[in-house]
N, C-alpha and C positions, 0 to 999 in steps of 0.2 A: 044193569050190566056194572060191573064196578069200574071206575074211573080212576086211573095212576096219576097223580102230580108229580112229574117232572121238572123241578126248577130247571133253570137256560142258566147255562155254563158264565160267570162272570168270564167279564175279558179282561185280562192279566197287564196289567200296565207297561207302558212301552221302560225294558231296563231290569226286569221282577226276574228274580232267582224261583225255579219253584220250590216250592216249601218255606219260603222265605217273602209273604208278604211286604215288610217292611220297609225292604231292602231299596224302592227306589226313594219312600220318603226321604233314609238315609242320604241317600245320594245329592237330593240336595239341598239337603240342610247348609254344607259351606258355602253353597252357589249363594243363598237365601243373605247370608249371612254377611258375607263379602257386601251382594248389593244393599244391604243396609249403613254397613258401614262407609260406603258410598254417599249415601242418602244424605244420612246424620254430620263428614265432615265438616260441614259447610257450617254445624248449629256449632254457638256456642257450650261450652260443659258449666252449670249450675248448678255449683255446690248447694245444696237443700239448706234449709232453717233447720230448727231443732226440732220439729216435727217433720222437717221431709216439702213440707211444700213450699212454694217461693211465686212471691207475689209479683203480676202480671205489670210488664214494663206499662204498658197504657196507664194502669193503676196509677205509676207512683208519675209517668208523668202529669198524669193527672189532676195529685196533691200537689208536685213542684209546679204548677201554673198556678195555683190557686192565688198565692200570695201579691204573682205581679198583677193579674185579675181584680184585685180588688182595691190593687193602686191605685189605680187608673180609671175605672170600671164609669165612676161617674163623674169625670172630668168637664163631660159638656153637659152636665147638669150644677157649674157652677157657680153658674148666674141665677139659678132657680132657687139652686142655699139660697144666695146671698138677699135675693130677692123676699125668699120667704120668712129667714131672720132678719131682714131688715139691715143688713153689715156690710162694709164694703167687699168690694171684689178682693182684695188681697187678704182681708180676715176669712174669707170662706176658702181662696186657694191654699189658705194654710191646715185646710184637712190632708189634702196632700203630706203635706210636707211633714207632719207630725204620725202618719203612718208611715211612711219613709225612715223617719229616724225611732220609731220604736221597732221598726221591724229589724234595720239595721242591729240595733243594742242587745235586744233580748235575744241576739242566737249566740250570744257569749252565753248566755243564761241555759237554753234548750242545750244546745250541745253537751254539756258537763251531765243534765241532767239523763239523757238520751242513755251514756254510758254510764247511769252506776242504778236506774231504776228499769231500763230495759226503751226500747223504742214505740211498743206499743198504749204504754201506758202516757209517754211523753205525750205522743200523737194526740191521744184523749184528749187531753187534757186542754193541747191547743186548741183543736176542733171545738171545744166545750167554750171554753173563753172566745173564739171568734165568731162561732152563734149568738152567742149572747151580746158580746158586744154589737156582732149587725145585728138583732133586734134591736139593741137599747140606741142603737142610730137611727133607724125606723123609726124609732117613738120618740126620739129627743124632740124636747122643748125648747130648746135655746141653742143655738152656735155653739157654746161653752160645752153644753154637754154631748153636743153632734162628736166637738174633736177629741174632746176625753173616751169615748165610746170608739175614737180613729185609734187612738195609742192600745185603747188593750184589744182592738181588731188586729191591731200589727203586728203585738206582742205575739195574740195565739198565731195568728196564721205564718210566724214566722217559721213553727215548727214543721208547716207543712212544704218548706222547702229545704233545711237543716235533714232533718228524720229520712227523705228518700232515698236522700245523697248519700247518707250513711246505712239504709239499708244495703242500696246496689253494693259498698263497698263490704259488706258482710255477707254476701250471698255469690259473689263474682272477686276474681281478684288478678290484679296486675292486667294484661290487651283487652281482656273481655269486661273490667269492668268499667276500662276507657268505653266500648263498643257498645255496652247497654248505658251507659250514663253521656253519652252520644245521642239514642234516640231519645232520652230521657230528655234532653238539651230540645231536641227536634219539636218537643211537645210545649214544653214549658217556653221557646221563644213565640208561637203562638198566641200566648195570652194579650202577652201587651196592644199586638194587633187589631185581636177583635175585640177588646177592652172597651173602642168606646161608642164604637158600632152596634155592640150587644146593649152599653148600654142607653144610648142612646133611644134601641126600639123600647128598652123599657121605659123609659121617664118619657117614649111620646104615648105608650098605651095606659103607664099608670103616670107615677110621677115621681120625684126624686129618690122618694121614700119606699118605691117599689125597687129601686135599687138594690139597696138593703137588705128588704124581705128577702129576694131574690139568695142574695151570699148565702144567708139563717138560713135556708133550701138547702143550696149548695152547701155546709158546712152538717147536717144531719145525712144528706147525700155521700158523704165523701166519711160517716163515722161510720155507718152502714156496711161502707166497702172496704173500709181496714178491718172491722167484724169480720166478713166476709173470707178478702183474701190478702190480707197480712197476718202472718207467724211473729214471734217474737224472735228476731234474726240476730242480736248481741249475746257475744262470743259471753258464756259463764267463766269467773275463774272455779274450779275444784266445783260448779253447781252451786254457787253460790254471788252475789252482786257480790262485786270490787266494793272497797270502803272510799270515804272519801278523801281524807289520805291520800288511798296507792292510784286514785281517779289525776288529783290535780298536782299531783306527781309526777305522773306520764306526759300530764299537759303542758307541763312546764317544759318537760323534755322535746318535747315539739320542737319550743323556743330557742332550744341549743340544737336542734339539729338544722344542721346548714341543709340539707336535704327538704326540711318541709321552707325554710327559711328563703331555699330560692324559686322551691313550684310556686309560693305562696308568691312572690312578686313576681312571676313571670304571668300568672295568673291574672293578676291584680290590675298591672299597668298595664295588661294584652288585649285587656277588656275594660281600659276605661277609655280607650279612646272614641268607642260609641255615646258612651255618657256625655262624652263633650259632644258630642254630633249634634244628640238629643238639644242641646244648651244651645247652638249657634248656628243648628243649622237654617232654623226658620229667618237671622238673621245675611247668611249668607244667599238665600236664595231667596226666601222672598221677598225680603227689603231692599238689600244691596243689588240682586238682578229681576224683579219684577216680578216675580214664577207666583202664579196663579197658589192660593192655598192646595185646591182641591189633586192641583198636580204636584204640591208638594206631599200630601200625603201617599200620593200612586211613588213617586219618586223614595219615601221613605219605607213603603208598600216593598219595591225593589231590590232596596238595602236589609233589609231584614230577610228578604228571600236568600240573600246572597248566605246570611249566617244559618241558615236550616242546609242550602246546601251543601257548604261548608263542615258543617258536623256531620251528615251523609256520608262524606269522600271522608272524613278523618275516619271514622266508622269502617270502613273498608280497608283503608293503609294505614291502619296503627296494629292489625293483626301480620301484616307483613312486613314493618318497618319497628314498633314499636313504640312507644307512649311516647320518649325521650327523643325522638328523631322528629317524629309529626311533630310534637313543641316545638322545636327549632323550626322546621318548614315553616307554622305559624309564624313562627316571628319574622323571619326573613324578610315571608310574604308582606306584612301588616308594615314590618321599614319597607317593604319596596312599592308599597303603594302609596306612602308617603313621600317617598323620593319623587315617584308622578306626579303627585298633586302639585306638589313643591316644583317641580317641572313646568305646570300649568297651570302655574300660579297669576299670570299675566295676562290669561285669557277670561273671557264673560261670557261665554258659555256655558249654559246649564250644564252641558255631558263635562267639563273639565272638572266640576264637583264630583258630580253624580255618578262615574265612573271609576275617579281612583276609590270613594268610598269606601263604594260597590267592593269591590279589590279584596278593600281593607275589614269590610264586613267577611265578606266568602271565609281570608284568614283566619276570621275571627272567632270562627268556625271549628277552627282547628286547635284554639288553645285554649274553648270554651271546655269542652268534656275531658280533654285528657291532663289538663292544668289541674282539675278536680282529683281524677283518679289516681293522678301521682300523689295530690299531697294527703289523701286520707288515704290512704293504702300504706301509709311509710309504718304505721303502729295500728289494727284493725281492735286493738282494744279502747281506744280513744276515738274513735274513728269519726265518732256523735262531733268531740272537741274541736278533732282537726275539722271537719266539714262545719261547723260555727263561725269559729273565725278568718276562714277562709270567705265567708259569705260577708260578715262584717266589716275586711280588711279592702273586700270587691267595691261594697255598695260605697265605706268612707273613702275611698282612690278614686273611686267613679265620681262622687260627687267635688273631692274639691277636686280634680280634673276639670269637671266641669262649671265651677264656680273661677280658675281660676281663664278659662278661654274664655268665657261668657265676660268679664273683666277688658279683656283685647280688644283692639282697633278691626274692626270685621267688615273696612271701606273693601278691605283684598280675603285673598284667602291663604297668602304670604305668615300672619302669625298661625291662624287656625294649623299648619301644612307644618308649620315648622315645632308646634306644641306637638303634634300629631307623632312627630319620629322620633323627640327626646323622648315618649312612654314609650313607642316598640325600646329605643334600645335602652332604655331601664329596663322592660321583659328581658332583654336579650343578657343583661348583666345574671338575671335571673336564671336565667336557663345557663351561664355561663357558671354560676354557683352548682346548680345544680350536675354539670358533666363533671365535677373536679370533688363534689362529693364521696362518703364514704358509703356506701351501700348498707344497711341493714347485718349482719352477719356476712361481710364480709371480709 
């Protein structure tokens, strides 16, 4: 018997027209497009790098955190280093100062180099120098050689701070650059908090030399990450690198820019108060008020956490109010925190010091990312140079502020509160310059 196969009729989709099977899909496309636009509306647009790839924010934050991590990761091992080389504690402590001085000064060179040769080559060179210096520190046979290794380590490590800031400005603009910079700052700010704990753990498992081997491994991992994630983002002029003369002319033009000077003053003085607290905080809380060192560490963690929260809040506000308004809010908030500390200067309670400083640290987060985005966004062709001088000025003004505060009488918090208000007022002068400056192209 012959059997004939009869196919079952396919069910027609709702809304389909006979003879036109794609009509239902075409009707759905506008709805799907509107839904996609709504879902992506909150995502910041990211202009592509030269080959279309965008470096992940987490990796940029990891790079930016390497310098602060290397600065203080061996602090708890300074007594062991002193004993190993039969040197005084003060001489062993110079391994911190040597790194910081080199880290600050080398930024003035790294920025123009990244504008001339590109972001990746300079970052490769910095990581190579950082890794070799870390290995040299691990094998140092004298304290002098260790100090030399720390100087070279700081010179190479500064590239991991300057270049990510320039990359953010290369791949994002204006408000979006400020938002991305805020997330990078959040990751960067975790390094000083975890560095002593991480270094102490490595020292306990191995010894202080193990800390420098860890930094060597970290530099290798960072180099692999640069090779995989980071693509060249520096804008080229006519497809060719700019000449040195052109770079330095643009670099000099930054210092003739009222806008750049204003952002630099607001950023450096707006963040210098926190450096001052690191210098005088132990004297104010431990020596004067008898706070246990463990509780001081907890208070310092609370203060640092407010900086993280402030950065996150600023990243949400900047899209609605813009960079300058958020910066003004940060400066005004810092001044208000200083006045609150001034009003509580007669109190002896620990909270009378910690609470205003926490408020100050919160508004410090408003200034940090937005100040960097404003200063480096004036001329994208010299974003590296702008970021390098900004970093140098921040560390320089911060060091001067910390030194000045440490020379004040600290039996009361009154001198510290007055100094905190003065640096906030100077940050306000910087914002006044920004508000009255002529914008490029205006």
